[in-house]
C-alpha positions in Angstrom: -12.9 -39.3 35.0 -9.4 -38.6 36.3 -6.5 -39.4 34.0 -2.8 -39.7 34.5 -2.2 -36.5 32.6 -4.1 -34.7 35.3 -1.2 -35.3 37.7 2.3 -33.9 37.6 5.1 -35.5 39.6 8.9 -35.1 39.6 9.3 -37.4 36.5 6.7 -35.3 34.6 8.2 -31.9 35.3 11.9 -32.5 35.5 14.2 -33.3 32.6 15.3 -36.9 32.4 18.9 -36.2 33.4 17.7 -34.2 36.5 15.3 -37.1 37.5 18.2 -39.5 37.3 20.5 -37.2 39.3 17.9 -37.1 42.1 17.5 -40.8 42.2 21.2 -41.4 42.4 22.4 -38.6 44.6 19.3 -37.9 46.7 17.1 -40.0 48.9 13.4 -39.7 49.5 11.9 -39.3 52.9 11.0 -43.0 52.9 14.6 -44.0 52.1 16.0 -41.8 54.8 13.5 -43.1 57.4 14.3 -46.7 56.5 18.1 -46.3 56.5 18.2 -44.4 59.8 15.4 -46.3 61.4 13.3 -43.2 62.2 9.8 -42.2 61.4 8.7 -39.9 58.6 7.3 -37.7 61.3 10.7 -37.5 63.0 12.3 -36.3 59.7 9.7 -33.7 59.2 10.1 -32.5 62.9 13.9 -32.2 62.4 13.3 -30.2 59.3 10.8 -27.9 61.1 13.5 -27.4 63.9 16.1 -26.5 61.3 18.3 -29.4 62.0 18.2 -30.7 58.4 17.2 -28.9 55.2 16.2 -31.2 52.3 15.6 -30.0 48.8 12.0 -29.6 48.0 10.2 -30.2 44.7 6.6 -29.4 45.6 5.7 -31.5 48.6 8.5 -34.0 47.9 11.6 -33.9 50.0 15.0 -34.9 48.6 17.9 -35.6 51.0 21.4 -35.1 49.8 24.7 -36.3 51.3 25.0 -33.3 53.6 21.5 -34.0 55.0 22.4 -37.6 55.6 25.7 -36.6 57.4 23.8 -34.1 59.5 21.1 -36.5 60.4 23.7 -39.1 61.4 25.3 -36.6 63.7 22.0 -35.6 65.2 21.0 -39.2 65.9 24.4 -40.0 67.5 24.1 -36.9 69.7 20.6 -38.0 70.7 22.0 -41.4 71.8 24.5 -39.5 73.9 21.6 -37.8 75.7 21.8 -34.3 74.2 18.7 -32.3 73.7 17.7 -31.1 70.2 18.3 -27.5 71.3 21.9 -28.4 72.4 22.5 -30.4 69.2 21.3 -27.5 67.1 23.8 -25.1 68.9 26.6 -27.6 68.4 25.9 -27.9 64.7 25.7 -24.2 64.3 28.9 -23.5 66.2 31.0 -26.0 64.4 29.3 -27.3 61.3 32.4 -29.2 60.0 33.5 -31.0 63.2 31.8 -33.9 64.9 29.8 -33.5 68.1 32.7 -34.6 70.3 35.1 -32.1 68.7 32.6 -29.3 69.4 32.5 -29.9 73.2 34.7 -28.5 75.8 36.3 -31.1 78.2 34.0 -30.0 81.0 30.9 -30.5 78.8 32.1 -34.1 78.0 32.4 -34.9 81.8 29.0 -33.3 82.5 27.4 -35.4 79.7 29.0 -38.6 81.0 27.5 -37.8 84.4 24.1 -37.4 82.8 24.4 -40.7 80.9 25.6 -42.5 84.1 22.6 -41.1 86.0 20.2 -42.4 83.3 21.7 -45.9 83.5 20.9 -46.2 87.2 
């Protein structure tokens, strides 16, 4: 017979204060997916691509404020029609600025053309 003591989870292995800290400052993958209206698979894919880097405790992912900001930037750039490869380069080149601040004026005009073409 399997008993609860056979399983270990974050609450069993982390001190109480650390567990509380995770629950207040970090979100689970389900909370992230719900807040940003994306699938769990999307979050895992973005992690595999190196766009976001959640903390890991075993198989559990914890997303801090920086991951949430980065995901917000990624999703905004996706809505503007940028590819994930381009978004990754923009994030690497200028981690502190927004996507718009990372673009040259010519790139903005080119992206507007792409968006206009998609609308027709």
